[in-house]
KOLGU-4560 file (N, C-alpha, C; in nm, 3 decimals, padded with zeros to 5 digits):
<recs>
<n_xx: 02.395 n_yy: -00.847 n_zz: -00.475 ca_xx: 02.261 ca_yy: -00.858 ca_zz: -00.549 c_xx: 02.186 c_yy: -00.801 c_zz: -00.414 mol: A seq: 1 type: MET>
<n_xx: 02.050 n_yy: -00.731 n_zz: -00.420 ca_xx: 01.994 ca_yy: -00.698 ca_zz: -00.320 c_xx: 01.895 c_yy: -00.786 c_zz: -00.266 mol: A seq: 2 type: ASN>
<n_xx: 01.936 n_yy: -00.911 n_zz: -00.206 ca_xx: 01.836 ca_yy: -01.042 ca_zz: -00.184 c_xx: 01.740 c_yy: -00.998 c_zz: -00.045 mol: A seq: 3 type: THR>
<n_xx: 01.774 n_yy: -00.890 n_zz: 00.078 ca_xx: 01.700 ca_yy: -00.851 ca_zz: 00.135 c_xx: 01.554 c_yy: -00.769 c_zz: 00.097 mol: A seq: 4 type: ILE>
<n_xx: 01.637 n_yy: -00.669 n_zz: 00.020 ca_xx: 01.549 ca_yy: -00.583 ca_zz: -00.049 c_xx: 01.455 c_yy: -00.679 c_zz: -00.136 mol: A seq: 5 type: ALA>
<n_xx: 01.498 n_yy: -00.749 n_zz: -00.220 ca_xx: 01.393 ca_yy: -00.820 ca_zz: -00.275 c_xx: 01.291 c_yy: -00.912 c_zz: -00.217 mol: A seq: 6 type: TYR>
<n_xx: 01.336 n_yy: -00.968 n_zz: -00.100 ca_xx: 01.250 ca_yy: -01.040 ca_zz: -00.030 c_xx: 01.126 c_yy: -00.938 c_zz: 00.061 mol: A seq: 7 type: TYR>
<n_xx: 01.186 n_yy: -00.820 n_zz: 00.097 ca_xx: 01.110 ca_yy: -00.713 ca_zz: 00.142 c_xx: 01.013 c_yy: -00.656 c_zz: 00.081 mol: A seq: 8 type: LEU>
<n_xx: 01.051 n_yy: -00.616 n_zz: -00.048 ca_xx: 00.938 ca_yy: -00.586 ca_zz: -00.192 c_xx: 00.843 c_yy: -00.662 c_zz: -00.173 mol: A seq: 9 type: THR>
<n_xx: 00.883 n_yy: -00.816 n_zz: -00.197 ca_xx: 00.780 ca_yy: -00.935 ca_zz: -00.233 c_xx: 00.686 c_yy: -00.922 c_zz: -00.100 mol: A seq: 10 type: VAL>
<n_xx: 00.722 n_yy: -00.921 n_zz: 00.004 ca_xx: 00.643 ca_yy: -00.941 ca_zz: 00.100 c_xx: 00.567 c_yy: -00.833 c_zz: 00.142 mol: A seq: 11 type: PHE>
<n_xx: 00.600 n_yy: -00.689 n_zz: 00.108 ca_xx: 00.513 ca_yy: -00.618 ca_zz: 00.111 c_xx: 00.416 c_yy: -00.629 c_zz: 00.018 mol: A seq: 12 type: VAL>
<n_xx: 00.484 n_yy: -00.640 n_zz: -00.135 ca_xx: 00.375 ca_yy: -00.636 ca_zz: -00.251 c_xx: 00.256 c_yy: -00.747 c_zz: -00.225 mol: A seq: 13 type: GLY>
<n_xx: 00.300 n_yy: -00.886 n_zz: -00.181 ca_xx: 00.183 ca_yy: -00.982 ca_zz: -00.131 c_xx: 00.098 c_yy: -00.957 c_zz: -00.008 mol: A seq: 14 type: VAL>
<n_xx: 00.141 n_yy: -00.872 n_zz: 00.070 ca_xx: 00.061 ca_yy: -00.830 ca_zz: 00.169 c_xx: -00.030 c_yy: -00.727 c_zz: 00.125 mol: A seq: 15 type: LEU>
<n_xx: 00.009 n_yy: -00.641 n_zz: 00.059 ca_xx: -00.103 ca_yy: -00.545 ca_zz: -00.007 c_xx: -00.185 c_yy: -00.621 c_zz: -00.109 mol: A seq: 16 type: THR>
<n_xx: -00.127 n_yy: -00.710 n_zz: -00.190 ca_xx: -00.257 ca_yy: -00.781 ca_zz: -00.270 c_xx: -00.348 c_yy: -00.853 c_zz: -00.168 mol: A seq: 17 type: CYS>
<n_xx: -00.319 n_yy: -00.923 n_zz: -00.062 ca_xx: -00.390 ca_yy: -00.987 ca_zz: 00.006 c_xx: -00.465 c_yy: -00.888 c_zz: 00.099 mol: A seq: 18 type: LEU>
<n_xx: -00.437 n_yy: -00.753 n_zz: 00.104 ca_xx: -00.527 ca_yy: -00.675 ca_zz: 00.206 c_xx: -00.633 c_yy: -00.627 c_zz: 00.102 mol: A seq: 19 type: GLN>
<n_xx: -00.656 n_yy: -00.657 n_zz: -00.033 ca_xx: -00.728 ca_yy: -00.619 ca_zz: -00.108 c_xx: -00.864 c_yy: -00.697 c_zz: -00.104 mol: A seq: 20 type: PHE>
<n_xx: -00.847 n_yy: -00.845 n_zz: -00.040 ca_xx: -00.970 ca_yy: -00.912 ca_zz: -00.079 c_xx: -01.044 c_yy: -00.856 c_zz: 00.059 mol: A seq: 21 type: ILE>
<n_xx: -01.001 n_yy: -00.842 n_zz: 00.182 ca_xx: -01.113 ca_yy: -00.770 ca_zz: 00.266 c_xx: -01.151 c_yy: -00.658 c_zz: 00.268 mol: A seq: 22 type: PRO>
<n_xx: -01.069 n_yy: -00.586 n_zz: 00.179 ca_xx: -01.115 ca_yy: -00.428 ca_zz: 00.168 c_xx: -01.227 c_yy: -00.427 c_zz: 00.061 mol: A seq: 23 type: HIS>
<n_xx: -01.182 n_yy: -00.521 n_zz: -00.023 ca_xx: -01.317 ca_yy: -00.527 ca_zz: -00.156 c_xx: -01.424 c_yy: -00.582 c_zz: -00.121 mol: A seq: 24 type: ALA>
<n_xx: -01.404 n_yy: -00.707 n_zz: -00.066 ca_xx: -01.514 ca_yy: -00.797 ca_zz: -00.061 c_xx: -01.598 c_yy: -00.786 c_zz: 00.079 mol: A seq: 25 type: PHE>
<n_xx: -01.523 n_yy: -00.760 n_zz: 00.182 ca_xx: -01.576 ca_yy: -00.713 ca_zz: 00.313 c_xx: -01.629 c_yy: -00.581 c_zz: 00.356 mol: A seq: 26 type: LEU>
<n_xx: -01.531 n_yy: -00.462 n_zz: 00.279 ca_xx: -01.533 ca_yy: -00.340 ca_zz: 00.337 c_xx: -01.654 c_yy: -00.274 c_zz: 00.222 mol: A seq: 27 type: GLY>
<n_xx: -01.677 n_yy: -00.279 n_zz: 00.114 ca_xx: -01.796 ca_yy: -00.267 ca_zz: -00.009 c_xx: -01.925 c_yy: -00.289 c_zz: 00.078 mol: A seq: 28 type: MET>
<n_xx: -01.955 n_yy: -00.413 n_zz: 00.092 ca_xx: -02.067 ca_yy: -00.465 ca_zz: 00.186 c_xx: -02.101 c_yy: -00.348 c_zz: 00.299 mol: A seq: 29 type: PRO>
<n_xx: -01.989 n_yy: -00.362 n_zz: 00.380 ca_xx: -02.000 ca_yy: -00.254 ca_zz: 00.487 c_xx: -02.027 c_yy: -00.121 c_zz: 00.489 mol: A seq: 30 type: ALA>
<n_xx: -01.961 n_yy: -00.037 n_zz: 00.349 ca_xx: -02.001 ca_yy: 00.063 ca_zz: 00.343 c_xx: -02.152 c_yy: 00.090 c_zz: 00.274 mol: A seq: 31 type: VAL>
<n_xx: -02.200 n_yy: -00.008 n_zz: 00.190 ca_xx: -02.352 ca_yy: -00.009 ca_zz: 00.167 c_xx: -02.428 c_yy: -00.020 c_zz: 00.275 mol: A seq: 32 type: ILE>
<n_xx: -02.417 n_yy: -00.104 n_zz: 00.399 ca_xx: -02.474 ca_yy: -00.126 ca_zz: 00.517 c_xx: -02.474 c_yy: 00.011 c_zz: 00.591 mol: A seq: 33 type: GLU>
<n_xx: -02.380 n_yy: 00.069 n_zz: 00.562 ca_xx: -02.410 ca_yy: 00.208 ca_zz: 00.647 c_xx: -02.456 c_yy: 00.322 c_zz: 00.574 mol: A seq: 34 type: HIS>
<n_xx: -02.452 n_yy: 00.298 n_zz: 00.436 ca_xx: -02.551 ca_yy: 00.367 ca_zz: 00.343 c_xx: -02.684 c_yy: 00.385 c_zz: 00.395 mol: A seq: 35 type: ILE>
<n_xx: -02.745 n_yy: 00.219 n_zz: 00.378 ca_xx: -02.880 ca_yy: 00.171 ca_zz: 00.426 c_xx: -02.922 c_yy: 00.221 c_zz: 00.542 mol: A seq: 36 type: ALA>
<n_xx: -02.811 n_yy: 00.226 n_zz: 00.661 ca_xx: -02.897 ca_yy: 00.258 ca_zz: 00.787 c_xx: -02.880 c_yy: 00.408 c_zz: 00.800 mol: A seq: 37 type: LYS>
<n_xx: -02.833 n_yy: 00.492 n_zz: 00.701 ca_xx: -02.854 ca_yy: 00.605 ca_zz: 00.688 c_xx: -02.707 c_yy: 00.715 c_zz: 00.780 mol: A seq: 38 type: GLY>
<n_xx: -02.608 n_yy: 00.629 n_zz: 00.801 ca_xx: -02.506 ca_yy: 00.673 ca_zz: 00.881 c_xx: -02.391 c_yy: 00.751 c_zz: 00.765 mol: A seq: 39 type: GLU>
<n_xx: -02.434 n_yy: 00.719 n_zz: 00.632 ca_xx: -02.377 ca_yy: 00.785 ca_zz: 00.540 c_xx: -02.480 c_yy: 00.874 c_zz: 00.476 mol: A seq: 40 type: ILE>
<n_xx: -02.490 n_yy: 00.986 n_zz: 00.471 ca_xx: -02.594 ca_yy: 01.052 ca_zz: 00.402 c_xx: -02.594 c_yy: 01.054 c_zz: 00.264 mol: A seq: 41 type: GLN>
<n_xx: -02.710 n_yy: 01.058 n_zz: 00.165 ca_xx: -02.756 ca_yy: 01.048 ca_zz: 00.039 c_xx: -02.642 c_yy: 01.143 c_zz: -00.060 mol: A seq: 42 type: ALA>
<n_xx: -02.617 n_yy: 01.248 n_zz: 00.007 ca_xx: -02.530 ca_yy: 01.319 ca_zz: -00.102 c_xx: -02.384 c_yy: 01.264 c_zz: -00.092 mol: A seq: 43 type: PRO>
<n_xx: -02.332 n_yy: 01.192 n_zz: 00.013 ca_xx: -02.211 ca_yy: 01.134 ca_zz: -00.016 c_xx: -02.211 c_yy: 01.017 c_zz: -00.037 mol: A seq: 44 type: ALA>
<n_xx: -02.325 n_yy: 00.922 n_zz: -00.020 ca_xx: -02.296 ca_yy: 00.790 ca_zz: -00.047 c_xx: -02.257 c_yy: 00.727 c_zz: -00.196 mol: A seq: 45 type: ALA>
<n_xx: -02.287 n_yy: 00.794 n_zz: -00.266 ca_xx: -02.246 ca_yy: 00.751 ca_zz: -00.437 c_xx: -02.105 c_yy: 00.753 c_zz: -00.420 mol: A seq: 46 type: GLU>
<n_xx: -02.058 n_yy: 00.881 n_zz: -00.369 ca_xx: -01.875 ca_yy: 00.925 ca_zz: -00.387 c_xx: -01.819 c_yy: 00.797 c_zz: -00.312 mol: A seq: 47 type: GLY>
<n_xx: -01.882 n_yy: 00.788 n_zz: -00.205 ca_xx: -01.804 ca_yy: 00.680 ca_zz: -00.075 c_xx: -01.790 c_yy: 00.560 c_zz: -00.137 mol: A seq: 48 type: MET>
<n_xx: -01.904 n_yy: 00.510 n_zz: -00.216 ca_xx: -01.911 ca_yy: 00.393 ca_zz: -00.303 c_xx: -01.801 c_yy: 00.370 c_zz: -00.392 mol: A seq: 49 type: GLN>
<n_xx: -01.782 n_yy: 00.509 n_zz: -00.483 ca_xx: -01.687 ca_yy: 00.534 ca_zz: -00.573 c_xx: -01.545 c_yy: 00.523 c_zz: -00.516 mol: A seq: 50 type: ILE>
<n_xx: -01.537 n_yy: 00.577 n_zz: -00.400 ca_xx: -01.406 ca_yy: 00.620 ca_zz: -00.336 c_xx: -01.383 c_yy: 00.477 c_zz: -00.307 mol: A seq: 51 type: ILE>
<n_xx: -01.437 n_yy: 00.400 n_zz: -00.218 ca_xx: -01.418 ca_yy: 00.274 ca_zz: -00.198 c_xx: -01.377 c_yy: 00.156 c_zz: -00.300 mol: A seq: 52 type: TRP>
<n_xx: -01.454 n_yy: 00.153 n_zz: -00.429 ca_xx: -01.412 ca_yy: 00.082 ca_zz: -00.533 c_xx: -01.260 c_yy: 00.135 c_zz: -00.559 mol: A seq: 53 type: MET>
<n_xx: -01.257 n_yy: 00.235 n_zz: -00.599 ca_xx: -01.119 ca_yy: 00.298 ca_zz: -00.655 c_xx: -00.989 c_yy: 00.249 c_zz: -00.548 mol: A seq: 54 type: TYR>
<n_xx: -00.998 n_yy: 00.267 n_zz: -00.400 ca_xx: -00.894 ca_yy: 00.256 ca_zz: -00.322 c_xx: -00.884 c_yy: 00.096 c_zz: -00.371 mol: A seq: 55 type: SER>
<n_xx: -00.976 n_yy: -00.004 n_zz: -00.341 ca_xx: -00.950 ca_yy: -00.133 ca_zz: -00.346 c_xx: -00.872 c_yy: -00.174 c_zz: -00.482 mol: A seq: 56 type: SER>
<n_xx: -00.941 n_yy: -00.105 n_zz: -00.580 ca_xx: -00.826 ca_yy: -00.149 ca_zz: -00.749 c_xx: -00.704 c_yy: -00.107 c_zz: -00.716 mol: A seq: 57 type: ILE>
<n_xx: -00.648 n_yy: 00.026 n_zz: -00.651 ca_xx: -00.549 ca_yy: 00.085 ca_zz: -00.658 c_xx: -00.461 c_yy: 00.008 c_zz: -00.520 mol: A seq: 58 type: MET>
<n_xx: -00.544 n_yy: -00.067 n_zz: -00.439 ca_xx: -00.452 ca_yy: -00.140 ca_zz: -00.338 c_xx: -00.401 c_yy: -00.273 c_zz: -00.399 mol: A seq: 59 type: MET>
<n_xx: -00.503 n_yy: -00.342 n_zz: -00.498 ca_xx: -00.442 ca_yy: -00.438 ca_zz: -00.558 c_xx: -00.339 c_yy: -00.417 c_zz: -00.642 mol: A seq: 60 type: LEU>
<n_xx: -00.334 n_yy: -00.288 n_zz: -00.771 ca_xx: -00.255 ca_yy: -00.256 ca_zz: -00.836 c_xx: -00.090 c_yy: -00.208 c_zz: -00.791 mol: A seq: 61 type: LEU>
<n_xx: -00.131 n_yy: -00.141 n_zz: -00.658 ca_xx: -00.018 ca_yy: -00.120 ca_zz: -00.597 c_xx: 00.089 c_yy: -00.241 c_zz: -00.548 mol: A seq: 62 type: SER>
<n_xx: 00.009 n_yy: -00.353 n_zz: -00.500 ca_xx: 00.071 ca_yy: -00.479 ca_zz: -00.456 c_xx: 00.142 c_yy: -00.557 c_zz: -00.577 mol: A seq: 63 type: GLY>
<n_xx: 00.052 n_yy: -00.538 n_zz: -00.679 ca_xx: 00.087 ca_yy: -00.608 ca_zz: -00.830 c_xx: 00.244 c_yy: -00.542 c_zz: -00.872 mol: A seq: 64 type: ILE>
<n_xx: 00.230 n_yy: -00.389 n_zz: -00.868 ca_xx: 00.334 ca_yy: -00.314 ca_zz: -00.901 c_xx: 00.468 c_yy: -00.350 c_zz: -00.831 mol: A seq: 65 type: TRP>
<n_xx: 00.464 n_yy: -00.371 n_zz: -00.699 ca_xx: 00.547 ca_yy: -00.394 ca_zz: -00.591 c_xx: 00.621 c_yy: -00.511 c_zz: -00.657 mol: A seq: 66 type: MET>
<n_xx: 00.531 n_yy: -00.630 n_zz: -00.661 ca_xx: 00.587 ca_yy: -00.769 ca_zz: -00.731 c_xx: 00.655 c_yy: -00.739 c_zz: -00.849 mol: A seq: 67 type: LEU>
<n_xx: 00.638 n_yy: -00.656 n_zz: -00.938 ca_xx: 00.684 ca_yy: -00.633 ca_zz: -01.088 c_xx: 00.829 c_yy: -00.547 c_zz: -01.057 mol: A seq: 68 type: PHE>
<n_xx: 00.828 n_yy: -00.487 n_zz: -00.951 ca_xx: 00.983 ca_yy: -00.430 ca_zz: -00.908 c_xx: 01.078 c_yy: -00.506 c_zz: -00.829 mol: A seq: 69 type: LEU>
<n_xx: 00.982 n_yy: -00.593 n_zz: -00.787 ca_xx: 01.080 ca_yy: -00.676 ca_zz: -00.690 c_xx: 01.235 c_yy: -00.722 c_zz: -00.766 mol: A seq: 70 type: ALA>
<n_xx: 01.215 n_yy: -00.807 n_zz: -00.864 ca_xx: 01.326 ca_yy: -00.832 ca_zz: -00.938 c_xx: 01.399 c_yy: -00.740 c_zz: -00.993 mol: A seq: 71 type: LYS>
<n_xx: 01.372 n_yy: -00.614 n_zz: -01.056 ca_xx: 01.474 ca_yy: -00.551 ca_zz: -01.056 c_xx: 01.530 c_yy: -00.438 c_zz: -00.941 mol: A seq: 72 type: PRO>
<n_xx: 01.460 n_yy: -00.442 n_zz: -00.818 ca_xx: 01.551 ca_yy: -00.402 ca_zz: -00.719 c_xx: 01.643 c_yy: -00.502 c_zz: -00.676 mol: A seq: 73 type: ILE>
<n_xx: 01.635 n_yy: -00.629 n_zz: -00.698 ca_xx: 01.702 ca_yy: -00.728 ca_zz: -00.660 c_xx: 01.833 c_yy: -00.700 c_zz: -00.707 mol: A seq: 74 type: LYS>
<n_xx: 01.811 n_yy: -00.645 n_zz: -00.890 ca_xx: 01.921 ca_yy: -00.642 ca_zz: -00.953 c_xx: 01.992 c_yy: -00.530 c_zz: -00.926 mol: A seq: 75 type: ASN>
<n_xx: 01.946 n_yy: -00.438 n_zz: -00.863 ca_xx: 02.012 ca_yy: -00.296 ca_zz: -00.846 c_xx: 01.945 c_yy: -00.176 c_zz: -00.950 mol: A seq: 76 type: GLY>
<n_xx: 01.846 n_yy: -00.194 n_zz: -01.011 ca_xx: 01.819 ca_yy: -00.108 ca_zz: -01.076 c_xx: 01.735 c_yy: 00.037 c_zz: -01.013 mol: A seq: 77 type: SER>
<n_xx: 01.798 n_yy: 00.142 n_zz: -01.052 ca_xx: 01.767 ca_yy: 00.282 ca_zz: -00.984 c_xx: 01.608 c_yy: 00.331 c_zz: -01.028 mol: A seq: 78 type: HIS>
<n_xx: 01.605 n_yy: 00.308 n_zz: -01.123 ca_xx: 01.424 ca_yy: 00.337 ca_zz: -01.190 c_xx: 01.369 c_yy: 00.213 c_zz: -01.109 mol: A seq: 79 type: LEU>
<n_xx: 01.369 n_yy: 00.098 n_zz: -01.053 ca_xx: 01.293 ca_yy: 00.051 ca_zz: -00.981 c_xx: 01.313 c_yy: 00.104 c_zz: -00.821 mol: A seq: 80 type: ALA>
<n_xx: 01.410 n_yy: 00.121 n_zz: -00.808 ca_xx: 01.435 ca_yy: 00.177 ca_zz: -00.651 c_xx: 01.361 c_yy: 00.319 c_zz: -00.655 mol: A seq: 81 type: ARG>
<n_xx: 01.340 n_yy: 00.374 n_zz: -00.714 ca_xx: 01.306 ca_yy: 00.511 ca_zz: -00.735 c_xx: 01.142 c_yy: 00.504 c_zz: -00.723 mol: A seq: 82 type: THR>
<n_xx: 01.072 n_yy: 00.374 n_zz: -00.807 ca_xx: 00.919 ca_yy: 00.390 ca_zz: -00.787 c_xx: 00.873 c_yy: 00.299 c_zz: -00.663 mol: A seq: 83 type: GLN>
<n_xx: 00.970 n_yy: 00.253 n_zz: -00.607 ca_xx: 00.956 ca_yy: 00.170 ca_zz: -00.484 c_xx: 00.961 c_yy: 00.269 c_zz: -00.373 mol: A seq: 84 type: GLY>
<n_xx: 01.062 n_yy: 00.347 n_zz: -00.383 ca_xx: 01.077 ca_yy: 00.443 ca_zz: -00.311 c_xx: 00.945 c_yy: 00.549 c_zz: -00.268 mol: A seq: 85 type: LEU>
<n_xx: 00.864 n_yy: 00.559 n_zz: -00.398 ca_xx: 00.773 ca_yy: 00.657 ca_zz: -00.410 c_xx: 00.635 c_yy: 00.600 c_zz: -00.367 mol: A seq: 86 type: LEU>
<n_xx: 00.641 n_yy: 00.449 n_zz: -00.384 ca_xx: 00.552 ca_yy: 00.356 ca_zz: -00.303 c_xx: 00.550 c_yy: 00.360 c_zz: -00.156 mol: A seq: 87 type: LEU>
<n_xx: 00.675 n_yy: 00.354 n_zz: -00.117 ca_xx: 00.703 ca_yy: 00.350 ca_zz: 00.028 c_xx: 00.650 c_yy: 00.490 c_zz: 00.089 mol: A seq: 88 type: ALA>
<n_xx: 00.669 n_yy: 00.616 n_zz: 00.039 ca_xx: 00.657 ca_yy: 00.723 ca_zz: 00.073 c_xx: 00.522 c_yy: 00.754 c_zz: 00.113 mol: A seq: 89 type: LEU>
<n_xx: 00.436 n_yy: 00.691 n_zz: -00.026 ca_xx: 00.299 ca_yy: 00.692 ca_zz: -00.003 c_xx: 00.208 c_yy: 00.614 c_zz: 00.088 mol: A seq: 90 type: GLY>
<n_xx: 00.260 n_yy: 00.492 n_zz: 00.118 ca_xx: 00.236 ca_yy: 00.398 ca_zz: 00.236 c_xx: 00.240 c_yy: 00.499 c_zz: 00.326 mol: A seq: 91 type: LEU>
<n_xx: 00.355 n_yy: 00.534 n_zz: 00.375 ca_xx: 00.380 ca_yy: 00.572 ca_zz: 00.519 c_xx: 00.328 c_yy: 00.729 c_zz: 00.524 mol: A seq: 92 type: VAL>
<n_xx: 00.299 n_yy: 00.831 n_zz: 00.428 ca_xx: 00.220 ca_yy: 00.900 ca_zz: 00.444 c_xx: 00.066 c_yy: 00.863 c_zz: 00.469 mol: A seq: 93 type: ALA>
<n_xx: -00.012 n_yy: 00.759 n_zz: 00.395 ca_xx: -00.099 ca_yy: 00.763 ca_zz: 00.397 c_xx: -00.149 c_yy: 00.704 c_zz: 00.545 mol: A seq: 94 type: PHE>
<n_xx: -00.060 n_yy: 00.598 n_zz: 00.612 ca_xx: -00.054 ca_yy: 00.566 ca_zz: 00.726 c_xx: -00.081 c_yy: 00.625 c_zz: 00.850 mol: A seq: 95 type: GLY>
<n_xx: 00.039 n_yy: 00.725 n_zz: 00.835 ca_xx: 00.068 ca_yy: 00.835 ca_zz: 00.935 c_xx: -00.052 c_yy: 00.948 c_zz: 00.922 mol: A seq: 96 type: MET>
<n_xx: -00.109 n_yy: 00.984 n_zz: 00.793 ca_xx: -00.207 ca_yy: 01.074 ca_zz: 00.804 c_xx: -00.351 c_yy: 00.990 c_zz: 00.858 mol: A seq: 97 type: GLY>
<n_xx: -00.382 n_yy: 00.872 n_zz: 00.819 ca_xx: -00.497 ca_yy: 00.793 ca_zz: 00.880 c_xx: -00.476 c_yy: 00.797 c_zz: 01.044 mol: A seq: 98 type: SER>
<n_xx: -00.358 n_yy: 00.790 n_zz: 01.111 ca_xx: -00.335 ca_yy: 00.792 ca_zz: 01.257 c_xx: -00.345 c_yy: 00.930 c_zz: 01.290 mol: A seq: 99 type: SER>
<n_xx: -00.313 n_yy: 01.027 n_zz: 01.226 ca_xx: -00.338 ca_yy: 01.169 ca_zz: 01.255 c_xx: -00.482 c_yy: 01.226 c_zz: 01.248 mol: A seq: 100 type: TYR>
<n_xx: -00.569 n_yy: 01.166 n_zz: 01.187 ca_xx: -00.705 ca_yy: 01.187 ca_zz: 01.137 c_xx: -00.775 c_yy: 01.094 c_zz: 01.243 mol: A seq: 101 type: ILE>
<n_xx: -00.754 n_yy: 00.990 n_zz: 01.278 ca_xx: -00.817 ca_yy: 00.911 ca_zz: 01.385 c_xx: -00.757 c_yy: 00.934 c_zz: 01.515 mol: A seq: 102 type: ALA>
<n_xx: -00.647 n_yy: 01.021 n_zz: 01.532 ca_xx: -00.606 ca_yy: 01.085 ca_zz: 01.673 c_xx: -00.562 c_yy: 00.947 c_zz: 01.776 mol: A seq: 103 type: LYS>
<n_xx: -00.503 n_yy: 00.863 n_zz: 01.668 ca_xx: -00.464 ca_yy: 00.760 ca_zz: 01.745 c_xx: -00.358 c_yy: 00.660 c_zz: 01.666 mol: A seq: 104 type: GLU>
<n_xx: -00.215 n_yy: 00.667 n_zz: 01.736 ca_xx: -00.141 ca_yy: 00.613 ca_zz: 01.629 c_xx: -00.172 c_yy: 00.469 c_zz: 01.561 mol: A seq: 105 type: VAL>
<n_xx: -00.240 n_yy: 00.375 n_zz: 01.675 ca_xx: -00.227 ca_yy: 00.239 ca_zz: 01.658 c_xx: -00.358 c_yy: 00.189 c_zz: 01.620 mol: A seq: 106 type: PHE>
<n_xx: -00.428 n_yy: 00.273 n_zz: 01.513 ca_xx: -00.560 ca_yy: 00.229 ca_zz: 01.469 c_xx: -00.506 c_yy: 00.103 c_zz: 01.312 mol: A seq: 107 type: ASN>
<n_xx: -00.649 n_yy: 00.075 n_zz: 01.299 ca_xx: -00.639 ca_yy: -00.037 ca_zz: 01.195 c_xx: -00.549 c_yy: -00.022 c_zz: 01.048 mol: A seq: 108 type: HIS>
<n_xx: -00.521 n_yy: 00.117 n_zz: 01.024 ca_xx: -00.462 ca_yy: 00.131 ca_zz: 00.911 c_xx: -00.302 c_yy: 00.167 c_zz: 00.936 mol: A seq: 109 type: LEU>
<n_xx: -00.271 n_yy: 00.148 n_zz: 01.081 ca_xx: -00.117 ca_yy: 00.172 ca_zz: 01.124 c_xx: -00.026 c_yy: 00.077 c_zz: 01.036 mol: A seq: 110 type: PHE>
<n_xx: -00.082 n_yy: -00.022 n_zz: 00.992 ca_xx: -00.016 ca_yy: -00.122 ca_zz: 00.916 c_xx: 00.053 c_yy: -00.093 c_zz: 00.796 mol: A seq: 111 type: PHE>
<n_xx: -00.045 n_yy: -00.008 n_zz: 00.719 ca_xx: 00.030 ca_yy: 00.075 ca_zz: 00.628 c_xx: 00.145 c_yy: 00.159 c_zz: 00.637 mol: A seq: 112 type: PHE>
<n_xx: 00.177 n_yy: 00.212 n_zz: 00.735 ca_xx: 00.293 ca_yy: 00.266 ca_zz: 00.782 c_xx: 00.363 c_yy: 00.180 c_zz: 00.806 mol: A seq: 113 type: THR>
<n_xx: 00.364 n_yy: 00.066 n_zz: 00.851 ca_xx: 00.481 ca_yy: -00.052 ca_zz: 00.842 c_xx: 00.509 c_yy: -00.107 c_zz: 00.719 mol: A seq: 114 type: VAL>
<n_xx: 00.434 n_yy: -00.141 n_zz: 00.631 ca_xx: 00.462 ca_yy: -00.161 ca_zz: 00.507 c_xx: 00.553 c_yy: -00.062 c_zz: 00.447 mol: A seq: 115 type: GLU>
<n_xx: 00.497 n_yy: 00.061 n_zz: 00.462 ca_xx: 00.577 ca_yy: 00.154 ca_zz: 00.376 c_xx: 00.721 c_yy: 00.180 c_zz: 00.442 mol: A seq: 116 type: GLY>
<n_xx: 00.749 n_yy: 00.159 n_zz: 00.596 ca_xx: 00.870 ca_yy: 00.158 ca_zz: 00.617 c_xx: 00.947 c_yy: 00.015 c_zz: 00.588 mol: A seq: 117 type: ILE>
<n_xx: 00.856 n_yy: -00.093 n_zz: 00.583 ca_xx: 00.945 ca_yy: -00.202 ca_zz: 00.487 c_xx: 00.986 c_yy: -00.187 c_zz: 00.393 mol: A seq: 118 type: LEU>
<n_xx: 00.920 n_yy: -00.108 n_zz: 00.290 ca_xx: 00.967 ca_yy: -00.094 ca_zz: 00.163 c_xx: 01.058 c_yy: 00.015 c_zz: 00.163 mol: A seq: 119 type: LEU>
<n_xx: 01.068 n_yy: 00.123 n_zz: 00.237 ca_xx: 01.146 ca_yy: 00.224 ca_zz: 00.237 c_xx: 01.279 c_yy: 00.171 c_zz: 00.275 mol: A seq: 120 type: LEU>
<n_xx: 01.298 n_yy: 00.068 n_zz: 00.382 ca_xx: 01.409 ca_yy: -00.009 ca_zz: 00.413 c_xx: 01.472 c_yy: -00.099 c_zz: 00.301 mol: A seq: 121 type: LEU>
<n_xx: 01.368 n_yy: -00.131 n_zz: 00.206 ca_xx: 01.427 ca_yy: -00.220 ca_zz: 00.080 c_xx: 01.473 c_yy: -00.110 c_zz: -00.013 mol: A seq: 122 type: ALA>
<n_xx: 01.447 n_yy: 00.000 n_zz: -00.015 ca_xx: 01.501 ca_yy: 00.074 ca_zz: -00.151 c_xx: 01.590 c_yy: 00.168 c_zz: -00.081 mol: A seq: 123 type: THR>
<n_xx: 01.641 n_yy: 00.177 n_zz: 00.039 ca_xx: 01.729 ca_yy: 00.263 ca_zz: 00.091 c_xx: 01.866 c_yy: 00.155 c_zz: 00.161 mol: A seq: 124 type: THR>
<n_xx: 01.809 n_yy: 00.176 n_zz: 00.297 ca_xx: 01.950 ca_yy: 00.083 ca_zz: 00.387 c_xx: 01.999 c_yy: -00.065 c_zz: 00.296 mol: A seq: 125 type: ILE>
<n_xx: 01.889 n_yy: -00.138 n_zz: 00.243 ca_xx: 01.904 ca_yy: -00.282 ca_zz: 00.193 c_xx: 01.958 c_yy: -00.267 c_zz: 00.055 mol: A seq: 126 type: PHE>
<n_xx: 01.956 n_yy: -00.144 n_zz: -00.008 ca_xx: 01.945 ca_yy: -00.143 ca_zz: -00.145 c_xx: 02.088 c_yy: -00.116 c_zz: -00.217 mol: A seq: 127 type: PHE>
<n_xx: 02.163 n_yy: -00.167 n_zz: -00.312 ca_xx: 02.293 ca_yy: -00.154 ca_zz: -00.355 c_xx: 02.244 c_yy: -00.143 c_zz: -00.494 mol: A seq: 128 type: LYS>
<n_xx: 02.343 n_yy: -00.024 n_zz: -00.565 ca_xx: 02.329 ca_yy: 00.034 ca_zz: -00.696 c_xx: 02.376 c_yy: -00.074 c_zz: -00.786 mol: A seq: 129 type: LYS>
<n_xx: 02.338 n_yy: -00.110 n_zz: -00.914 ca_xx: 02.384 ca_yy: -00.195 ca_zz: -00.990 c_xx: 02.506 c_yy: -00.154 c_zz: -01.046 mol: A seq: 130 type: GLN>
<n_xx: 02.608 n_yy: -00.243 n_zz: -01.039 ca_xx: 02.744 ca_yy: -00.235 ca_zz: -01.077 c_xx: 02.780 c_yy: -00.264 c_zz: -01.200 mol: A seq: 131 type: THR>
<n_xx: 02.836 n_yy: -00.214 n_zz: -01.277 ca_xx: 02.842 ca_yy: -00.233 ca_zz: -01.426 c_xx: 03.038 c_yy: -00.298 c_zz: -01.440 mol: A seq: 132 type: HIS>
<n_xx: 03.047 n_yy: -00.355 n_zz: -01.491 ca_xx: 03.190 ca_yy: -00.443 ca_zz: -01.510 c_xx: 03.218 c_yy: -00.450 c_zz: -01.637 mol: A seq: 133 type: GLU>
</recs>
């Protein structure tokens, strides 16, 4: 069984779900405040709100999906491993892309890179295929 892979997947899934809370409930009001101050111009204001809402929902759904994948990963499912691997690569790409755009490695989005690496470890080094007896 893939116990370490299971716990890493659960950890990243729970963390991603928890990150949804401040993102949605603190981040959206901050976006609206920036719009009200004129820091986000009118042509981009609507799109910014839509993007923020979408990313909040997708953050929660990604975390939930990781929780659904945890047990099949524990049992050695190749399909669950592939899905976890894709989620991990997405998190790493997002985190590294954010660091590139911010022009600093350790910005507030760097933790997505860390989460991606943990999930990558769960789906590679700590993963053993299901054996058929």
